[in-house]
C-alpha positions, 0 to 999 in steps of 0.5 A: 912659513910659520908667519903665514900659518899664524896669519891663517889661524888668526881671527878676522878682526885680528887680521884687520887690526894687523893690516891697519897697523901695517898701513900706519907704518907699524911693521914690528910689534909684540904679539900681545899688542893685537890682543890689547887693541882688540880688547880696547876695541870690543870694550869701546863698542860695547860701551857705545852700544850700551849707551845707545840702548839707554838713549833709545829706551829713554826716548821710548823706542823699541830698537836702537837707530842710527841717531842713538849710536851717533849720540852715544859716540858723540857723548863718548868722544866728549867725555873721553878725549880732551883737546890739547892746549893751544900752542901759544 
């Protein structure tokens, strides 16, 4: 019963994240895991949108469009994540 009450008081984003973890097979985790993932998630979104705003301003546009966000995400992926070395 206490777990159900805790789920009712949980913010929507935390419920979504908990559901995602459960769908990936993570049944048991420390409560702080949700908070850390949300912090990372929010920071990533803010970084991407800030970059998209910079790209939009550089292009002389008054608003951010889908292309600006795609460019910001691609830029973030290219600089943040590296490919693993080949198996050979």
